[in-house]
C-alpha positions in Angstrom: -26.6 4.3 -5.1 -23.9 6.9 -4.8 -24.9 10.3 -3.6 -24.5 13.3 -5.8 -22.6 16.1 -4.1 -24.9 19.1 -3.8 -22.2 21.7 -3.1 -20.5 22.6 -6.4 -17.6 24.1 -4.4 -17.0 20.9 -2.4 -13.4 20.7 -3.5 -12.7 24.3 -2.3 -14.2 23.5 1.1 -12.1 20.3 1.4 -8.9 22.2 0.5 -9.7 24.8 3.1 -10.4 22.1 5.7 -6.9 20.7 5.0 -5.3 24.1 5.5 -7.3 24.7 8.7 -6.3 21.3 10.0 -2.6 21.9 9.3 -2.7 25.3 10.8 -4.3 24.0 14.0 -2.0 21.0 14.4 1.3 21.7 12.6 1.8 25.5 13.0 5.1 25.0 14.8 6.5 22.9 11.9 5.5 25.1 9.0 8.0 27.1 6.9 7.5 30.8 6.3 6.5 30.1 2.7 3.8 27.6 3.8 2.5 30.0 6.5 2.3 32.9 4.1 0.5 30.8 1.5 -2.2 29.6 4.0 -2.8 33.3 5.0 -2.7 34.5 1.4 -5.1 31.8 0.2 -7.8 32.9 2.6 -7.6 36.5 1.4 -8.3 35.7 -2.2 -11.7 36.1 -3.8 -13.7 32.9 -3.8 -13.6 32.4 -7.6 -9.8 32.7 -7.5 -9.5 30.3 -4.6 -11.7 27.8 -6.4 -9.8 28.1 -9.7 -6.5 27.6 -7.9 -7.7 24.4 -6.2 -9.0 23.1 -9.5 -5.6 23.6 -11.0 -3.8 22.0 -8.0 -6.1 18.9 -8.3 -5.6 18.5 -12.0 -2.8 16.6 -13.6 0.3 18.5 -14.6 1.1 22.2 -14.2 0.2 23.7 -17.6 -3.4 24.6 -18.5 -5.0 26.3 -21.4 -7.6 28.9 -20.4 -10.0 27.6 -23.0 -10.1 24.2 -21.2 -10.9 25.7 -17.8 -14.7 25.7 -17.9 -16.3 25.5 -14.5 -19.9 26.9 -14.1 -19.5 27.4 -10.3 -16.5 29.6 -10.9 -17.8 31.6 -13.9 -15.2 33.6 -15.9 -12.0 31.7 -15.2 -9.8 34.4 -16.9 -11.1 37.0 -14.5 -10.7 34.5 -11.6 -7.1 34.0 -12.7 -6.1 37.7 -12.4 -5.5 37.7 -8.6 -3.5 34.5 -8.9 -1.4 36.1 -11.6 -0.9 39.2 -9.4 0.3 37.0 -6.5 2.7 35.1 -8.7 1.0 31.8 -7.8 0.1 31.3 -11.5 2.1 32.4 -14.5 0.5 33.4 -17.8 2.2 32.6 -21.2 5.1 30.7 -19.7 8.2 29.7 -21.6 7.8 26.0 -22.7 9.6 23.4 -24.7 8.4 21.9 -28.0 7.5 18.7 -26.2 5.4 20.6 -23.6 3.7 22.5 -26.5 2.7 19.2 -28.2 1.0 18.1 -25.0 -1.2 21.2 -25.2 -2.1 21.3 -28.9 -4.4 19.2 -31.0 -3.0 17.8 -34.3 -4.9 20.4 -36.3 -3.4 23.2 -34.2 0.1 21.7 -34.7 -0.4 21.7 -38.4 -1.5 25.3 -38.3 1.2 26.5 -36.0 4.1 24.9 -38.0 2.6 24.9 -41.5 3.1 21.1 -41.8 3.4 19.5 -45.2 0.4 17.2 -46.1 2.6 14.1 -45.6 3.5 15.2 -42.1 -0.1 16.3 -41.2 -1.2 12.7 -41.4 1.6 11.4 -39.2 1.2 10.6 -35.5 2.0 13.4 -33.0 5.1 11.5 -31.8 6.4 11.4 -35.4 5.6 15.1 -35.9 7.5 15.9 -32.7 10.5 14.0 -33.9 10.5 15.7 -37.2 10.4 19.2 -35.7 12.8 18.7 -32.8 15.9 19.6 -34.8 14.4 22.9 -36.1 13.0 24.1 -32.8 15.4 23.3 -30.0 14.9 26.6 -28.1 12.1 27.2 -25.6 9.5 30.0 -26.2 6.4 31.4 -24.7 3.2 29.7 -25.7 2.1 32.8 -27.7 5.3 32.8 -29.7 4.9 29.1 -30.6 1.3 29.6 -31.7 0.4 33.3 -32.3 -2.8 32.6 -34.1 -4.3 30.6 -31.2 -5.8 33.5 -29.2 -5.7 31.2 -26.2 -3.8 31.8 -22.9 -1.6 29.2 -21.3 -1.2 29.2 -17.5 1.5 27.5 -15.4 0.8 26.9 -11.7 3.9 27.6 -9.7 3.0 26.2 -6.2 2.3 22.6 -7.0 5.3 21.4 -5.0 4.2 23.5 -2.0 0.7 22.1 -2.2 2.0 18.6 -2.5 4.1 19.2 0.6 1.0 20.4 2.5 -0.8 17.3 1.3 2.1 15.2 2.7 1.9 17.0 6.0 -1.9 16.3 6.2 -1.9 12.6 5.1 1.6 11.7 6.3 2.2 9.9 3.0 2.3 10.5 -0.8 -0.2 7.8 -1.9 -3.3 9.5 -0.5 -4.6 12.5 -2.3 -7.5 15.0 -2.6 -9.9 12.3 -4.0 -10.1 10.8 -0.4 -12.5 13.6 0.5 -14.8 13.1 -2.5 -14.9 9.3 -2.2 -15.8 9.7 1.5 -18.5 12.3 0.7 -20.0 10.1 -1.9 -20.0 7.1 0.5 -17.6 5.0 -1.6 -15.4 4.7 1.5 -16.4 5.1 5.2 -13.8 5.6 7.8 -13.8 4.9 11.5 -14.1 8.1 13.6 -11.2 8.3 16.0 -10.6 11.0 18.6 -7.5 13.0 17.7 -5.3 14.3 20.5 -2.9 17.2 20.1 -0.1 14.6 20.1 -1.6 12.8 17.1 0.6 14.0 14.4 2.3 12.2 11.5 5.3 14.4 11.8 6.8 15.7 15.0 9.5 18.0 13.7 10.3 19.9 10.6 13.2 17.6 10.0 10.8 14.7 9.8 9.0 16.3 6.9 12.3 17.1 5.1 13.6 13.6 5.7 10.4 12.0 4.4 10.7 14.2 1.2 14.4 13.2 0.9 13.5 9.5 1.2 10.8 10.0 -1.5 13.4 11.6 -3.8 15.7 8.6 -3.2 12.9 6.2 -4.1 12.1 8.2 -7.3 15.7 8.2 -8.3 16.0 4.5 -7.8 12.8 3.9 -9.7 14.3 6.0 -12.5 17.3 3.6 -12.7 19.8 5.7 -10.8 22.9 3.7 -9.8 22.1 1.6 -6.7 25.3 2.5 -4.9 24.6 6.2 -5.3 21.1 5.8 -3.8 22.4 3.7 -0.9 25.0 6.4 -0.1 22.3 9.1 -0.1 20.2 6.9 2.2 23.1 6.3 4.6 23.8 10.1 4.7 20.3 11.0 5.9 20.6 12.0 9.6 17.3 10.4 10.7 16.3 10.9 14.4 17.0 7.8 16.5 13.5 7.8 18.0 11.7 8.1 14.7 11.3 4.4 13.9 8.7 5.1 11.2 11.1 7.0 9.0 13.9 4.5 9.7 11.6 1.7 8.6 10.9 3.5 5.3 14.6 3.9 4.7 15.2 0.2 5.5 12.4 -0.9 3.2 14.0 0.9 0.3 17.4 -0.5 1.3 15.9 -3.9 1.3 14.4 -3.5 -2.2 17.7 -2.3 -3.6 19.5 -5.2 -1.9 17.0 -7.6 -3.5 17.8 -6.1 -6.9 21.5 -6.4 -6.3 21.0 -10.0 -5.3 19.1 -10.8 -8.5 21.9 -9.2 -10.4 24.3 -11.6 -8.6 26.4 -8.7 -7.2 27.0 -10.6 -4.0 29.3 -8.1 -2.2 27.1 -5.1 -2.9 24.0 -7.1 -2.0 25.5 -8.3 1.3 26.6 -4.8 2.3 23.1 -3.5 1.6 21.4 -6.2 3.6 23.9 -5.9 6.5 23.2 -2.2 6.8 19.4 -2.8 6.8 17.1 -3.6 9.7 14.0 -4.4 7.5 12.4 -7.7 8.4 14.0 -10.4 6.3 17.3 -8.6 5.6 19.4 -10.6 8.1 18.3 -13.9 6.5 18.9 -12.7 3.0 22.4 -11.5 4.0 23.2 -15.0 5.1 21.7 -16.4 1.9 23.9 -14.0 -0.1 27.0 -15.3 1.7 26.0 -18.8 0.8 25.6 -17.9 -2.8 28.9 -16.1 -2.8 30.6 -19.4 -1.7 31.4 -18.2 1.8 29.8 -21.1 3.8 31.7 -20.6 7.0 30.8 -16.9 7.2 27.2 -17.8 6.4 27.1 -20.6 8.9 28.5 -18.5 11.7 25.8 -15.8 11.2 23.1 -18.5 10.8 23.9 -20.0 14.2 23.6 -16.6 15.8 20.3 -15.8 14.0 18.8 -19.2 14.8 19.4 -18.6 18.5 16.9 -15.7 18.3 14.9 -15.7 15.0 13.2 -12.4 14.2 10.1 -14.2 12.7 8.8 -17.5 11.6 9.7 -16.5 8.0 13.3 -16.0 8.9 13.5 -19.2 10.9 12.0 -21.1 7.9 14.7 -19.7 5.6 17.5 -20.4 8.1 16.4 -24.0 8.7 16.3 -24.5 5.0 19.9 -23.2 4.6 21.4 -25.0 7.7 21.6 -28.6 6.2 23.3 -27.3 3.0 25.8 -25.2 4.9 26.6 -28.1 7.4 27.1 -30.4 4.5 29.5 -28.0 2.7 31.5 -27.6 5.9 31.6 -31.3 6.6 29.6 -31.2 9.8 27.6 -34.2 11.0 24.1 -34.5 9.7 21.4 -33.5 12.2 18.0 -35.1 12.5 15.4 -33.3 10.5 12.4 -31.8 12.2 9.3 -33.9 11.4 6.2 -31.6 11.1 2.8 -32.7 12.2 0.9 -34.8 9.7 -1.5 -33.0 7.4 -4.4 -34.6 5.6 -3.9 -34.9 1.9 -6.7 -34.9 -0.7 -6.0 -36.1 -4.2 -8.5 -35.3 -6.8 -8.6 -36.4 -10.5 -11.3 -34.4 -12.2 -12.3 -33.8 -15.8 -10.5 -30.8 -17.4 -13.0 -27.9 -17.9 -13.6 -26.8 -21.4 -13.2 -23.2 -20.4 -10.5 -21.5 -18.4 -11.2 -21.6 -14.7 -9.6 -21.3 -11.3 -8.8 -24.6 -9.6 -10.1 -23.4 -6.2 -13.6 -23.0 -7.8 -13.4 -26.5 -9.4 -12.6 -28.1 -6.0 -15.2 -26.0 -4.2 -17.9 -27.2 -6.5 -16.7 -30.8 -6.3 -16.7 -30.9 -2.5 -19.9 -28.8 -2.0 -22.7 -30.6 -0.2 -26.1 -29.4 1.0 -25.2 -30.4 4.5 -21.5 -29.4 4.1 -21.2 -26.1 2.2 -17.8 -24.9 1.0 -16.7 -21.3 0.7 -13.8 -19.7 -1.1 -12.3 -17.5 1.6 -8.5 -17.6 1.3 -7.2 -14.8 3.6 -10.5 -13.1 4.2 -12.4 -15.1 6.8 -9.9 -15.5 9.7 -8.7 -11.9 9.2 -12.3 -10.6 9.2 -13.2 -12.4 12.4 -10.0 -11.1 14.0 -10.8 -7.5 12.8 -14.3 -7.7 14.2 -13.4 -9.0 17.6 -10.3 -6.8 18.0 -11.9 -3.6 16.5 -11.5 -1.6 19.7 -7.8 -2.5 20.0 -7.0 -1.9 16.3 -8.7 1.6 16.3 -7.4 2.7 19.7 -6.5 6.4 19.5 -2.9 6.3 20.7 -0.4 9.0 19.6 1.0 8.5 16.1 -1.6 5.9 15.1 -4.3 8.3 13.6 -3.7 11.9 12.6 -6.3 12.6 9.9 -9.9 11.4 9.2 -9.0 9.1 6.3 -7.1 6.3 7.9 -7.8 2.8 6.6 -6.0 1.5 9.7 -3.4 2.6 12.2 -0.3 4.2 10.7 1.9 1.9 12.8 0.1 -1.3 11.8 3.3 -3.0 10.5 5.6 -1.6 13.2 7.4 -4.0 15.4 5.8 -2.6 18.5 2.2 -2.4 17.2 1.0 -5.2 19.4 3.1 -4.1 22.4 1.6 -0.6 22.4 -1.9 -2.1 22.6 -1.2 -5.2 24.6 -3.9 -4.5 27.2 -6.5 -3.7 24.6 -5.8 -6.8 22.6 -5.8 -8.9 25.8 -9.3 -7.7 26.7 -10.5 -8.5 23.2 -9.1 -12.0 23.1 -10.3 -12.7 26.6 -13.8 -12.8 25.2 -12.8 -16.0 23.4 -12.3 -17.5 26.9 -15.5 -16.4 28.5 -17.8 -17.1 25.5 -18.8 -13.4 24.9 -17.0 -13.3 21.6 -20.1 -14.3 19.6 -22.0 -11.2 20.8 -19.0 -8.9 20.4 -18.3 -10.0 16.8 -22.0 -9.6 15.9 -22.3 -6.2 17.6 -19.2 -4.9 15.7 -20.5 -6.4 12.4 -23.8 -4.5 12.9 -22.4 -1.2 14.2 -19.3 -0.9 11.9 -20.6 -2.5 8.7 -19.0 -0.9 5.6 -16.3 1.0 7.5 -12.9 0.6 6.0 -10.7 -1.8 8.0 -7.3 -3.3 7.3 -8.7 -6.8 8.2 -12.4 -7.0 7.6 -13.8 -8.0 4.1 -17.4 -7.0 4.5 -18.7 -8.5 1.3 -17.2 -11.9 2.1 -19.2 -12.3 5.3 -22.6 -12.6 3.6 -24.5 -15.7 2.6 -24.5 -17.0 6.1 -20.7 -17.3 6.3 -20.4 -15.4 9.5 -23.1 -17.5 11.2 -21.4 -20.7 10.1 -18.0 -19.6 11.2 -19.2 -18.7 14.6 -21.2 -21.9 15.0 -18.5 -24.3 13.7 -15.1 -22.9 14.5 -14.1 -23.4 18.2 -13.0 -20.4 20.2 -9.7 -22.1 20.9 -8.9 -22.4 17.2 -9.8 -18.7 16.6 -7.7 -17.6 19.5 -4.6 -19.5 18.2 -5.2 -18.0 14.7 -5.6 -14.5 16.1 -2.4 -14.9 18.3 -0.4 -15.9 15.2 -1.7 -12.9 13.3 -0.6 -10.6 16.1 2.9 -12.1 16.1 3.6 -10.7 12.6 0.7 -8.9 11.1 2.4 -8.1 7.8 3.4 -11.8 7.1 0.7 -13.7 8.8 -2.3 -11.9 7.3 -1.6 -14.0 4.2 -1.0 -17.6 3.5 -4.3 -18.9 4.9 -6.0 -21.9 3.1 -8.2 -21.2 0.1 -11.4 -23.0 1.1 -13.3 -23.7 4.2 -16.0 -26.4 4.6 -18.6 -26.5 7.4 -20.6 -29.4 8.8 -23.2 -27.3 10.7 -25.0 -30.3 12.4 -21.7 -31.5 13.7 -20.4 -28.0 14.5 -17.1 -28.7 12.8 -15.1 -27.4 9.9 -11.9 -27.9 7.9 -9.7 -25.6 5.9 -8.4 -26.7 2.5 -5.4 -25.4 0.6 -5.8 -26.1 -3.2 -2.9 -26.8 -5.5 -3.5 -27.3 -9.2 -1.2 -29.2 -11.6 2.4 -28.1 -11.2 1.6 -25.8 -8.3 3.5 -26.0 -5.0 2.9 -24.7 -1.5 4.4 -21.3 -0.9 6.5 -20.5 2.2 3.8 -18.5 4.0 1.2 -21.3 3.3 3.6 -23.9 4.6 3.9 -21.9 7.9 0.2 -21.6 8.3 -0.5 -25.3 7.5 2.2 -26.4 10.0 0.8 -24.0 12.7 -2.7 -25.4 12.2 -1.5 -29.0 12.3 0.5 -28.2 15.5 -2.6 -26.9 17.2 -5.0 -29.5 16.0 -6.8 -27.1 13.7 -8.3 -29.1 10.8 -6.4 -28.3 7.6 -6.0 -30.3 4.4 -4.0 -29.9 1.2 -5.9 -30.8 -2.0 -3.8 -31.7 -5.0 -5.9 -31.5 -8.2 -5.0 -33.2 -11.5 -6.9 -33.1 -14.7 -8.1 -36.4 -16.2 -7.0 -35.4 -19.7 -3.5 -34.6 -18.5 -3.3 -37.9 -16.6 
């Protein structure tokens, strides 16, 4: 059961904690405006501070006084007076007709504009369209609706508070709700020691560049011309040693290039890929040259890339393109690589009367009292990896953790994530060699249960699954799986088989990828299946057909 927060001013305390955290760790990066705000906030009366935080945490920047009812604050109009005096909040702001409609109920709109009966019954959107031509000018709220008697406030420091939130979290997707969800016990976070060097941003320029990158993303999402956004990205003078921001820029470049490729703008797509270092960009650039009927240019770059593939995913793409390009160029045919054999299971089962997922049908069909089957997909192997390597994953190195609400290291998907923790991971994986991994995994499961992890799915490890996995999966197989995850965490955390079946008395298992009628294996699944087969890890592919369809 969730706890009820006893402190009615919890949100104010949380906001104040953020300001104190920022002041202690980022004082040298703050602008004069931010420094003055932090000092001025602490000097306000408590009701005014509480009201300001309430406004910051609500959606939008316009608020009617009649809607601001907080028992712990009391008279919100009185609490607003110091905020008005400081200029942080504006009373009776000039607003547009559309902004007014967002604040008024339909009955108030009818009263303010004296609507005819036919228009009163219309939807608000229709009323707004009908009034636009007559009310193009902006006015104060009181001029729009003199009979209201209400006061409209506009908070003027939302952008500054969003910037402080960015400095604290190091991203835009986390917000003030993190504190509440943590206090309520919805999420538990690993406690990591923070050194003075543990900061998301190292310079003021980092903050400004992050904001600029966010603006580019928002412009692109709002359908700004791709070439304009790409030019803006190229013009950003990012620091050479800030690989984190460079990766964010390259990710956006990659997404724009993918869009250009789908639009079949081959020259623009190629330029975008060629300027991008995001994983997969080099392979896509070669593929675009192939689509653009430039086989020689594509093949020349493919040969260079195949000599040193950046990942299994790129190698897979290149090997798929190579025979086509060689054929187009008239080269001799090369012998194809023959992958290791993989067991195939063909099932012909009655079609269920109700909608179902094929993995569940196969699970029930294969289930035996002495050979239970679990639907695990990407959860089991990742969870065992996360439990064994917990100390390495949550090692407090500079730049990995810089606030108390990290679900995982900030550099989890960085190219040097493993290299920066090489010794720590080696110590964890060594337990698979000396047999101590059982105790280590169980100890972590008991001590850390429920704490958010980028790998561990706590709910999936119940019903004896953890015990069966440790009893039936050899240490060598686990080590090979964990090593592959570490090679490319972003790509290799997915693509694992859907089901796993155990034979406890024989201490063996098999993984099963399920494909329903018309389904085919995805690239990341093919790579995992080939890897398992190569290392003698038992894996099967089950093809299910319905009897009615047959």
